[in-house]
N, C-alpha and C positions, 0 to 999 in steps of 0.2 A: 818700409818694404820696397825693394827694388822695382817690382812690377808696377806698384802704385806710382812711383816717380816716372816710370816710362809712360804710363797712361796720361799723366798730367803733362808731360813734355809733348807727347803726340797731340793732345788736345790743344795745347797752347800754340804749337807750330803749325798745325793744319787748320785750326778753326773748326774742327769737327768735334762732336760729342763722342767721348770714348768711355766705354764701360768695361770693367774687368769682371769676368764671371769666375767664381770659385766653385769647386766641386770636390767631392770626397775621393781621395786617391786610394789605390790598393795599399793596404796596411794601415789606412786611416779611416776604415769603415766603408771604403769604396770598392770598386770592381763591378762585376756584373751583378745586377743591372743598375745599381745605385748611381754610379758615375754618369751613366747615360740618362737616367731619369733626372738627376740634378741638372744636367746640361739642358735637357728638354724643357724643364720647368723654367730655368733661367731665361732661355731665348723666347719662351712664350710670354713670360711676365715682363721682360725688360722694356718693350715698347710702351706699355702702359705706365710703368714706373718712370721712364724717361720723360714722358709727356707730363706727368704730375710734377716732376722735379723741375722741369724747364718748359713751362707751357709756351707753345708756339715756336720753340727754338730747335726742336728735333724733328727732322723730316723722316717719317717712318717709311717713305718710299725710297730712301737712300741709305740702306743698311748694308754693311759688309761684315761678315763674320771673319775674325782673324785670330790666330793663335800660333804659338811656337811649340814644337815637339808634341807632347800629349795634347796641349791646347789646340795645335794645328789639326791633329787628328779629330778632336771633338768638333772643331769648326766645320770640317768636311762632313762629318757624320750628321751634324745638326742641319746642314743644307740638304741632306739626302733623306730626311726622316719620312717623307712621303713615299719613299721606295722600300721602306722596311716592311717585311712580311706582316700581314694582319696578325694582331694579337701580341706582337713583340713590344717590349718597353720603348716608349718614346715615339711610337708611330703617330703620324698625323696624316689626315686625308689629303691635304692640299700642300703644294710646295711652299716653303717659307718665303716670305716677301723679302728676299735679299738680292742685292745687285751682284754679289759674288763672294768668294772666299779667298782670303789670303792665308795660306797654310805654310808656315815656315818650318821646314824640317819635320814634317809629320810622318807617321807611319801610316801610309795610305793603302797598304795591302797587308792586312793583319795575318792572313794565312801564310803568305810568302815570308813575312818577318818571323813568324813562329817556326816555320819549317827550317829556317836558317839559324834559329837560336838567338836572333837579334834581341838586344837588351837583356841578356841573361835570363830568358824565360818570361819577360815582362808581359807579352801578349797572353800566354797561357795563364799567368797569374791574374791578369785582368779579366779574362773570360772564364776562368775556372777549368781550363783544359785545352788540349789541342783540337784542331778542326775535326779529326776523326772521333774525338770524345764528345764534343758539344757543337755539332755542325749547325744547329739552329741558332746558336749564339753568334757564330761567324756570319751566318746569312743575314742577321739583323744588325751586326755591328761593324762589318768590314766594308769600308768605302769601295774597295775594288769589286766586291760582290754586288754592291748597290748601284754602281754605275757612276758616270761622270755627272757632277752637279752642273745644271744649266741655269743661267740667269734668266731674267724675265723675257729675254729675246730667244733663248733656247736654240740658236741657230748654229752652235758650234763655234770654232775659232774664226776670227775675222781674217780675211785675206786682203793683202795689200791691193790697192788699185781700185 
């Protein structure tokens, strides 16, 4: 599998532990809310699993969520779970303990992407409709609606000097 090779290469070159998270996709049993609950469960369980697999080798205070395309979207969403409305799938009370998010080519504004027909209707297929049809889902799933993820310092962008 190509992504497995990428994870191994990244781990070997960086000296970092790298874990790949799978989730059910639209058309494969995923979509609202399954893909999000898969992701939430994975990021909640992964620190414990990593500590078991490599005792003393993984620093849980130095975690970064990363992903490409849909995975980048899910990395952003996972970092914002504490901002999801009460009762929505995947909500957590406290911000996740992550240093940051590396989202490569994500759809970071689902409503905007859906309005423009991006991905041939992929957002509506994922959430089960447009923003006017399922606004509660967009409120819980759209990183643009949830706000900018802040790391542990939460001070916004660093300025030179």
